[in-house]
matplotlib code that plots the C-alpha trace (Angstrom):
import matplotlib.pyplot as plt

x = [112.8, 111.2, 113.7, 116.4, 119.6, 121.0, 124.1, 126.3, 130.0, 132.5, 135.0, 136.7, 140.2, 140.6, 142.1, 140.2, 137.2, 136.6, 137.2, 134.6, 132.5, 132.9, 132.1, 129.1, 127.5, 128.5, 126.5, 123.4, 121.4, 120.2, 123.2, 125.7, 128.9, 129.9, 133.5, 135.5, 137.4, 139.7, 140.2, 137.7, 137.8, 138.7, 135.3, 133.3, 134.7, 133.2, 130.1, 129.6, 129.4, 128.1, 124.1, 124.9, 121.8, 123.8, 127.4, 129.5, 131.5, 133.5, 133.4, 137.4, 139.5, 141.9, 141.2, 137.4, 135.3, 132.6, 130.2, 132.1, 131.5, 127.6, 127.2, 128.9, 126.6, 123.3, 120.5, 118.9, 122.2, 121.5, 124.5, 125.1, 127.9, 130.3, 132.3, 134.3, 133.2, 129.6, 130.4, 129.2, 126.5, 124.1, 126.2, 125.8, 121.9, 121.5, 122.8, 120.2, 122.5, 120.1, 121.5, 125.3, 126.9, 129.5, 133.3, 133.7, 130.8, 130.6, 126.5, 125.4, 121.4, 122.5, 123.9, 121.2, 118.3, 120.6, 120.5, 116.7, 116.4, 117.7, 115.8, 112.2, 113.4, 114.4, 110.9, 108.9, 110.6, 110.1, 106.3, 106.5, 107.7, 104.8, 102.7, 104.0, 104.5, 102.0, 101.0, 98.5, 99.9, 102.5, 100.4, 99.1, 101.8, 102.8, 105.9, 107.3, 110.3, 111.8, 112.9, 114.3, 111.6, 108.4, 107.7, 106.1, 103.6, 104.2, 101.7, 104.3, 102.2, 103.3, 107.2, 108.6, 112.1, 114.5, 118.2, 121.1, 122.6, 125.7, 124.6, 121.5, 118.6, 115.5, 112.4, 110.9, 107.1, 104.4, 103.5, 107.0, 110.4, 111.4, 115.5, 116.1, 119.1, 119.5, 121.6, 120.5, 120.6, 118.7, 115.9, 116.3, 115.4, 112.4, 110.9, 109.1, 111.2, 108.1, 107.7, 110.8, 114.0, 118.0, 118.9, 122.2, 124.4, 122.5, 118.6, 115.7, 113.0, 108.9, 108.4, 105.4, 106.4, 108.4, 107.6, 110.2, 113.2, 117.0, 120.1, 121.5, 118.6, 114.8, 112.4, 110.2, 107.9, 110.7, 113.1, 115.9, 117.2, 120.4, 120.6, 124.5, 125.4, 125.5, 121.8, 120.0, 119.8, 117.8, 115.4, 114.5, 114.1, 111.6, 109.2, 106.9, 107.6, 105.1]
y = [7.4, 5.2, 2.3, 3.3, 4.9, 8.0, 7.7, 10.6, 11.7, 14.1, 16.8, 18.5, 18.8, 19.1, 15.2, 16.2, 17.5, 14.7, 11.8, 13.7, 13.5, 10.1, 8.8, 11.0, 9.5, 6.1, 6.8, 7.9, 4.7, 6.7, 7.4, 5.3, 6.7, 5.9, 7.9, 10.8, 13.0, 15.8, 16.7, 18.8, 18.1, 14.6, 14.6, 16.4, 13.8, 10.8, 12.3, 12.8, 8.6, 7.5, 8.7, 10.6, 11.6, 14.0, 16.0, 17.3, 19.9, 22.5, 25.9, 26.6, 24.4, 25.1, 24.6, 24.5, 25.7, 24.7, 27.1, 26.9, 22.2, 22.6, 24.1, 21.3, 19.1, 16.8, 19.4, 16.6, 16.1, 17.9, 19.7, 20.3, 22.8, 22.3, 25.5, 26.7, 30.9, 31.4, 34.0, 32.2, 31.3, 34.2, 33.3, 29.1, 29.1, 31.4, 28.1, 26.3, 24.0, 22.3, 23.5, 25.3, 23.5, 25.4, 23.5, 22.5, 19.5, 18.5, 18.6, 15.4, 16.7, 19.6, 17.5, 14.9, 17.3, 18.9, 15.3, 14.8, 17.9, 16.3, 13.2, 15.5, 17.4, 14.2, 12.2, 15.5, 15.6, 11.9, 12.6, 15.5, 14.2, 11.1, 13.4, 15.1, 12.3, 13.0, 16.2, 17.5, 17.1, 19.9, 22.0, 24.4, 23.8, 27.5, 28.4, 30.6, 33.2, 35.4, 38.8, 40.6, 40.2, 39.2, 35.6, 35.8, 33.0, 32.5, 29.7, 27.5, 28.0, 31.8, 31.0, 31.2, 30.9, 31.1, 32.7, 32.7, 36.5, 36.0, 35.3, 35.8, 34.2, 35.7, 34.8, 35.4, 34.7, 36.1, 39.2, 40.2, 39.5, 38.3, 38.7, 36.1, 35.2, 31.6, 29.0, 28.6, 24.6, 24.9, 26.4, 23.6, 21.0, 22.9, 22.7, 19.6, 17.6, 17.4, 20.9, 22.0, 21.3, 22.8, 24.0, 25.7, 26.1, 29.6, 28.7, 26.7, 26.8, 26.1, 23.6, 24.2, 27.6, 26.9, 28.6, 27.4, 25.1, 25.3, 23.3, 26.0, 28.0, 28.7, 30.6, 32.1, 35.0, 37.5, 35.7, 34.3, 31.3, 29.1, 25.4, 23.6, 21.1, 19.1, 19.5, 19.4, 16.1, 16.5, 18.6, 17.1, 13.7, 15.7, 16.7, 15.7, 15.4, 14.0]
z = [147.2, 149.6, 150.1, 147.7, 148.9, 147.7, 145.5, 146.8, 146.1, 148.2, 146.5, 149.7, 149.0, 152.9, 153.9, 157.4, 156.7, 153.5, 156.4, 158.7, 155.7, 155.1, 159.3, 159.2, 156.0, 157.1, 160.0, 157.8, 156.4, 153.6, 152.3, 149.8, 149.2, 145.6, 145.9, 147.5, 146.2, 146.5, 142.8, 141.4, 138.1, 138.7, 140.1, 137.4, 135.1, 137.5, 137.3, 134.1, 133.9, 136.8, 138.2, 141.4, 143.6, 146.2, 145.4, 148.6, 147.7, 149.3, 147.4, 147.8, 145.6, 143.3, 139.6, 139.4, 142.7, 144.2, 142.5, 139.4, 139.5, 140.0, 137.0, 135.4, 137.4, 135.8, 137.2, 139.0, 140.5, 144.7, 146.2, 149.5, 149.7, 152.7, 154.0, 156.7, 155.4, 155.6, 153.0, 149.9, 151.3, 148.6, 145.8, 146.8, 147.1, 144.0, 141.9, 143.8, 146.5, 148.2, 151.4, 153.0, 156.2, 157.9, 159.1, 161.0, 160.4, 164.8, 164.4, 163.2, 164.2, 161.2, 158.7, 158.6, 158.4, 155.0, 153.8, 154.9, 153.1, 149.6, 150.3, 150.6, 146.9, 144.9, 146.3, 145.6, 141.8, 141.5, 142.0, 139.7, 137.1, 136.5, 137.0, 134.0, 131.6, 129.8, 127.7, 129.5, 132.6, 131.9, 129.5, 132.2, 134.8, 136.3, 137.1, 139.7, 139.5, 141.0, 140.1, 142.9, 145.4, 144.0, 143.0, 138.7, 137.8, 134.1, 132.6, 130.9, 127.7, 127.0, 127.6, 124.0, 124.7, 127.7, 126.7, 129.3, 129.8, 132.1, 135.6, 134.3, 132.0, 129.9, 130.1, 127.2, 127.2, 125.1, 127.2, 128.9, 129.3, 132.5, 133.8, 136.5, 138.3, 137.4, 135.2, 132.4, 134.0, 136.7, 135.1, 132.2, 134.9, 136.0, 132.5, 131.1, 128.6, 126.5, 125.6, 126.1, 124.5, 124.7, 121.4, 121.6, 124.8, 125.4, 124.7, 125.3, 123.1, 123.8, 121.1, 120.3, 119.6, 116.7, 113.9, 111.1, 111.4, 108.4, 109.0, 111.6, 113.2, 114.2, 114.2, 116.8, 115.9, 114.4, 116.5, 115.0, 117.4, 116.4, 117.0, 117.5, 116.1, 119.5, 119.9, 116.3, 116.6, 120.1, 119.2, 115.8, 117.7, 119.6, 117.0, 114.8, 111.7, 108.6]

ax = plt.figure().add_subplot(projection="3d")
ax.plot(x, y, z, "-o")
ax.set_aspect("equal")
plt.show()
């Protein structure tokens, strides 16, 4: 992201912590604060309309907590959690947050380290996106997924479909099924858009492995997968019709 700033928002119902964050952001040249919120629902609505690179989120908020809000964000939006408790760190990192900062935010060097980590992540994402612009570039790309303490290397071509399953996702491949602690949105953000498509709130499919499609379902092997009305148009746009 050389030469450009990281657009960000603050979602923090503690107004003192919110003001401290605003000062730290103002001090950081690569950050561009768009708006501060003390209401997570208003923040969610705003981020649905505006492209935001980074969200600073408190965990404990009324109506919608930080972890719930993460699941509503664009997967390309990086998240830094702000909390006065360390007990939420593990579930936060399971939601693929970029960093976790403890209040009081009185260490600028630690704050800057978290921001620079986001910059590195987003720079790498841009480079990866450029390298995946053609189908050949992504055809044999591996995806590493963590199951318990082991990292599994999956060839993208071998993935048939991916299914949400509570706090987990099931990655179904030619050889096996892997149960991964993650969100479907997080997995989706790591997949090449020209090869995978969300067809339902609970399913992502490998376009190249679809056998047939009817108005409400598609089939991969013997598996029948529902196609929801609001995802059907996206599916049709990604397939080639004779």
